Structures are given as C-alpha cells and as structure tokens.
C-alpha positions as CSV (number, residue, x, y, z in Angstrom):
1,M,0.0,-0.1,0.0
2,K,1.4,3.5,-1.0
3,I,0.9,6.2,1.4
4,N,1.6,9.8,0.7
5,L,2.5,11.9,3.6
6,S,3.0,15.9,3.8
7,I,6.2,17.2,4.8
8,K,4.6,20.2,5.9
9,K,2.7,18.6,8.6
10,T,3.9,16.6,11.7
11,V,3.4,12.9,12.0
12,E,0.2,13.4,14.1
13,Q,-1.3,15.8,11.7
14,N,-0.8,13.3,8.8
15,A,-2.2,10.6,11.0
16,A,-5.2,12.6,11.6
17,D,-5.8,13.4,8.2
18,Y,-5.8,9.6,7.2
19,F,-7.9,8.9,10.2
20,E,-10.5,11.4,8.9
21,K,-10.2,9.9,5.4
22,A,-10.7,6.4,6.9
23,K,-13.9,7.5,8.6
24,K,-15.2,9.0,5.4
25,F,-14.3,5.6,3.5
26,R,-16.1,3.6,6.4
27,K,-19.2,5.8,6.0
28,K,-19.1,5.1,2.2
29,I,-18.6,1.4,2.7
30,A,-21.4,1.2,5.3
31,G,-23.6,3.2,2.5
32,A,-22.5,0.8,-0.2
33,Q,-23.3,-2.2,1.9
34,A,-26.9,-0.9,2.7
35,I,-27.5,-0.2,-0.9
36,I,-26.2,-3.7,-1.8
37,S,-28.3,-5.1,0.9
38,E,-31.3,-3.3,-0.3
39,Q,-30.8,-4.3,-3.8
40,K,-30.2,-8.0,-2.8
41,K,-33.7,-7.9,-1.0
42,R,-35.3,-6.4,-4.0
43,L,-33.7,-8.9,-6.3
44,D,-35.0,-11.7,-3.9
45,E,-38.5,-10.2,-4.1
46,L,-38.5,-9.9,-7.8
47,K,-37.3,-13.7,-7.9
48,K,-40.2,-14.6,-5.5
49,K,-42.6,-12.6,-7.5
50,K,-41.4,-14.1,-10.8
51,S,-41.6,-17.7,-9.4
52,A,-45.1,-17.0,-8.3
53,E,-46.0,-15.6,-11.7
54,I,-44.5,-18.7,-13.3
55,A,-46.3,-21.1,-10.9
56,K,-49.7,-19.3,-11.6
57,E,-49.0,-19.4,-15.3
58,R,-48.4,-23.1,-15.1
59,Q,-51.5,-23.5,-12.9
60,K,-53.5,-21.5,-15.5
61,E,-52.3,-23.7,-18.3
62,E,-52.9,-26.8,-16.3
63,Y,-56.5,-25.6,-15.7
64,L,-57.0,-24.7,-19.3
65,K,-55.7,-28.3,-20.4
66,T,-58.0,-30.1,-17.8
67,K,-60.9,-27.9,-19.0
68,K,-60.2,-28.6,-22.7
69,E,-60.0,-32.4,-21.6
70,R,-63.3,-32.2,-19.8
71,K,-64.9,-30.6,-22.8
72,K,-63.7,-33.5,-25.0
73,E,-65.1,-36.0,-22.5
74,K,-68.6,-34.6,-22.5
75,A,-71.1,-37.2,-23.0
76,W,-73.6,-36.9,-26.3
77,Y,-76.6,-35.8,-24.1
78,E,-74.8,-33.0,-22.6
79,K,-75.4,-30.5,-25.6
80,F,-79.2,-30.7,-24.5
81,R,-80.9,-30.0,-21.2
82,W,-80.2,-33.2,-19.4
83,F,-80.4,-35.1,-16.0
84,F,-80.6,-38.5,-14.6
85,T,-83.9,-39.2,-12.7
86,S,-83.9,-40.6,-9.0
87,E,-84.6,-44.0,-10.7
88,G,-81.5,-43.6,-12.9
89,F,-83.2,-42.8,-16.3
90,L,-81.9,-40.2,-18.5
91,A,-84.0,-37.2,-19.5
92,I,-83.1,-35.0,-22.3
93,G,-84.7,-31.8,-23.6
94,G,-84.1,-29.1,-26.2
95,R,-82.3,-26.0,-25.6
96,D,-83.8,-24.2,-28.7
97,A,-86.0,-25.0,-32.0
98,T,-83.1,-26.9,-33.4
99,S,-82.2,-29.1,-30.7
100,N,-86.0,-29.7,-30.0
101,E,-86.1,-31.2,-33.5
102,I,-83.1,-33.3,-32.7
103,V,-84.1,-34.6,-29.5
104,V,-87.6,-35.7,-30.7
105,K,-86.6,-37.0,-34.1
106,K,-83.3,-38.8,-33.3
107,H,-83.4,-39.7,-29.7
108,A,-87.0,-40.6,-28.8
109,D,-87.5,-44.5,-29.1
110,S,-90.8,-46.0,-29.2
111,S,-90.8,-47.0,-25.5
112,D,-89.7,-43.6,-24.3
113,L,-92.0,-40.7,-23.1
114,I,-92.2,-37.3,-24.6
115,F,-93.1,-34.2,-22.4
116,H,-94.4,-30.7,-23.2
117,T,-96.6,-27.8,-21.9
118,D,-100.0,-27.1,-23.2
119,E,-98.8,-23.6,-23.8
120,P,-96.0,-23.0,-26.6
121,G,-92.5,-22.1,-25.3
122,S,-91.1,-25.1,-23.6
123,P,-88.7,-27.5,-24.4
124,F,-89.8,-31.1,-25.6
125,V,-88.2,-33.4,-22.9
126,V,-87.6,-37.1,-23.7
127,L,-87.6,-39.6,-21.0
128,K,-85.5,-42.4,-22.0
129,C,-87.2,-45.1,-19.8
130,S,-87.7,-47.9,-22.2
131,G,-91.2,-48.2,-20.7
132,K,-90.0,-49.0,-17.2
133,C,-90.1,-45.7,-15.3
134,G,-92.3,-45.0,-12.3
135,T,-94.1,-42.0,-11.1
136,V,-91.0,-40.4,-9.6
137,S,-89.3,-40.1,-12.8
138,I,-92.4,-39.0,-14.7
139,N,-92.8,-36.1,-12.2
140,E,-89.3,-35.2,-12.4
141,A,-89.3,-35.0,-16.3
142,A,-92.3,-32.8,-16.0
143,Q,-90.6,-30.6,-13.8
144,E,-87.6,-30.3,-16.1
145,C,-90.1,-29.4,-18.9
146,A,-91.8,-26.7,-16.8
147,V,-88.9,-24.9,-15.4
148,Y,-87.2,-24.4,-18.6
149,S,-90.4,-23.0,-20.4
150,K,-91.4,-19.4,-20.6
151,A,-93.4,-20.0,-17.4
152,W,-90.3,-19.7,-15.2
153,K,-90.1,-16.1,-16.1
154,R,-93.8,-15.6,-15.2
155,G,-93.3,-17.5,-12.1
156,F,-96.2,-19.8,-12.2
157,S,-96.6,-23.6,-12.9
158,P,-97.7,-24.5,-16.4
159,S,-99.7,-27.5,-17.5
160,V,-97.5,-30.3,-18.4
161,F,-98.4,-33.6,-20.3
162,Y,-96.6,-36.5,-21.6
163,V,-97.4,-38.8,-24.7
164,K,-95.9,-41.7,-26.5
165,P,-93.5,-40.8,-29.5
166,E,-95.9,-42.3,-32.0
167,Q,-98.3,-39.3,-31.1
168,V,-95.8,-36.7,-32.0
169,T,-95.4,-35.8,-35.7
170,K,-94.5,-33.0,-38.1
171,E,-97.5,-33.7,-40.2
172,A,-100.0,-30.8,-39.8
173,K,-103.6,-30.7,-40.4
174,A,-104.9,-29.1,-43.6
175,G,-104.4,-25.6,-43.5
176,E,-102.1,-25.5,-40.3
177,F,-98.5,-25.0,-40.2
178,V,-95.7,-26.7,-37.9
179,P,-92.8,-24.3,-37.1
180,K,-89.3,-25.4,-36.6
181,G,-88.9,-27.0,-33.3
182,G,-92.8,-27.5,-33.0
183,F,-94.7,-30.8,-33.4
184,M,-98.4,-31.7,-33.7
185,I,-99.7,-33.9,-30.8
186,Y,-102.4,-36.4,-31.6
187,G,-104.3,-38.6,-29.1
188,Q,-104.8,-38.5,-25.5
189,R,-102.5,-36.4,-23.1
190,N,-101.5,-37.5,-19.8
191,H,-101.2,-34.4,-17.6
192,V,-98.8,-34.2,-14.6
193,K,-99.5,-32.1,-11.5
194,E,-96.7,-33.3,-8.9
195,F,-94.0,-31.0,-9.4
196,K,-92.5,-27.6,-8.1
197,M,-91.2,-24.7,-10.1
198,Q,-87.6,-25.3,-8.7
199,V,-84.2,-26.1,-10.0
200,A,-81.4,-27.6,-8.2
201,I,-77.8,-27.1,-9.1
202,G,-75.4,-29.7,-7.6
203,I,-71.8,-31.1,-7.9
204,K,-70.7,-34.5,-8.5
205,E,-67.1,-35.5,-8.8
206,G,-66.1,-32.0,-9.6
207,K,-68.8,-31.8,-12.4
208,I,-71.7,-29.5,-12.1
209,I,-75.2,-31.1,-12.8
210,G,-78.8,-29.5,-12.6
211,G,-82.3,-30.5,-12.8
212,P,-85.3,-31.6,-10.5
213,V,-84.5,-31.3,-6.8
214,T,-85.3,-34.8,-5.9
215,A,-83.0,-36.0,-8.8
216,I,-80.1,-33.8,-8.1
217,E,-80.6,-34.5,-4.3
218,K,-79.9,-38.0,-4.8
219,N,-77.2,-37.7,-7.6
220,S,-75.0,-35.0,-6.0
221,E,-72.4,-34.5,-3.2
222,D,-73.8,-31.0,-2.5
223,Y,-76.4,-28.9,-4.1
224,V,-78.5,-25.6,-3.9
225,I,-82.1,-24.8,-4.9
226,V,-83.3,-21.8,-6.9
227,N,-86.9,-20.5,-7.4
228,P,-88.3,-18.0,-9.8
229,G,-87.1,-14.5,-9.0
230,E,-85.7,-11.1,-9.8
231,D,-82.0,-11.7,-9.0
232,K,-79.9,-11.7,-12.0
233,K,-78.8,-15.1,-13.4
234,T,-75.3,-14.1,-13.5
235,D,-75.2,-13.0,-9.8
236,I,-76.8,-16.2,-8.8
237,A,-74.4,-18.3,-10.8
238,K,-71.5,-16.6,-8.9
239,K,-72.9,-17.3,-5.6
240,I,-73.5,-21.0,-6.5
241,H,-69.9,-21.1,-7.9
242,K,-68.5,-19.8,-4.7
243,K,-70.5,-22.5,-2.7
244,L,-70.2,-25.5,-5.0
245,G,-67.1,-24.7,-7.3
246,G,-67.2,-26.4,-10.7
247,E,-67.4,-24.5,-14.0
248,L,-69.4,-21.1,-14.1
249,D,-70.4,-21.6,-17.7
250,D,-72.1,-25.0,-16.6
251,I,-73.9,-23.5,-13.7
252,M,-75.2,-20.7,-16.1
253,G,-76.4,-23.4,-18.5
254,F,-78.5,-25.0,-15.9
255,L,-80.2,-21.9,-14.6
256,P,-83.6,-21.2,-16.5
257,G,-83.3,-17.5,-15.9
258,D,-83.4,-14.8,-13.4
259,C,-84.0,-16.5,-10.1
260,I,-83.6,-16.4,-6.1
261,L,-81.6,-18.9,-4.0
262,Y,-84.2,-21.1,-2.0
C-alpha cells in the first residue's frame, strides 16, 4: 500500500488526516453495503414474484388443459338439457328450436315418453325409460319441462303433459303450419301435476349437474335450490360457484333465468 505524507505537517497531523479519510471511507462502505443489501432484498422479492407468476401461469395452463380435456369428455346428451332421474333414467330436452327437433326425431325411441307444456314455449323433454319408469321419474321429467319453459319468467306452474313418441309428428292438419322446433300432438295427453317450479344445481365429482330437486339431491354430493325470482342469473351463478365450485359456464347453463336462492 502506498501512503503519501505531507512534509509540511507533523506525523500526528498526517495521521489525523488519514484517520478522517478512513472515517469517510467507512461511511461510504457502510452506505454501499446498505445499498447492496437493499438491492439484494429487492432482487429476492423480484425472484419470488417471478416464481409466483411462473407457478400461476403453469397452474392456468394446467387448468385450461384440464378444462379442454373435460370438454372433450362430455357425453353426447350434454349438448341438450339433461339430468338423470332418481330412478336412474336419462331425460333430455331441447335448448332451442333446432335441438327440440333433434331430441324428438333422433333420440325418442318407441318405448320412451315425450313431455311438453300445453302452452307453446317449452322444451320437448324425452324420458329415456324404455317403458320401465315410475311416477317419480315422470314427475321429475315434467318438472324439467316446466322450469325451462317461458312459465319460469312469469313465475307460475304451467300445465305439463306426456305422450308416446308415436303421438308426436311434424304432419299438420290441412291449413295448419308446424314451425321449426314444434310438433303436432295427436291422441290422449297425460297431464302431470306433482312438481314444483324449482331447479337444483349440484356438484358430483367436480362436475356441475342440474335439474329437478329430488333427482339432484340423490345424484350429487352437495347442491343448492333456486326458485323463480328477480335476482340476475349471472349474480346467482357466481354465488353458486362460490359455494359449489365447478365451471361457472356450466352453472349458467342449468339456470332457467333470473331467480332467487331458496
């Protein structure tokens, strides 16, 4: 180490000068160390933040991948209104005029039952029962038909009936016209009165299901009930999602319209 001394100063004065310089350098070193420590702390925080962002992004990618896989795994009937009755029978209904046509024309076998309301504006619901279903399944299918009809918005129970597929046709009487999604019903109608204007939304193995209360109560791990009301459908869906989990879009798909939690 090279030290410069002033010949005009005494040894004590030179020593004092270097002592003062040393003090200043120590302060600078302390300041530099504080800056280094602060920068290191900020760097560690940035690394943690980056790691959290990477983990979140991976989680999002995994979620989207799983969601995509779940969409691929959907059963054929999930494109319609659907549920399984308390007795284990599948019931499917149209979501619009096109799917009403498909449900009746392609999926109603001779031993099934077809449900509709006396008033227009309801889905055609096919109960896939092979002639073996009981009163419970019939009541549940009638409820499915009623709650997804226009009557839900008006808040009252419509008149629901069921017939055999052979009684349902696109052939109109002379001078009459059958619109898309509509059918002519011939013969005796069997009316159903044992149902309520309620829908249950449930969760089963992470999957959202919905339909008549008695059916969802039996087939789900947890569920909620909704009645006709004035709360926005989107708001109710978010509340149900918070309680049950599952896919928000699936919950929305099972809600008939604006409603209230029971």
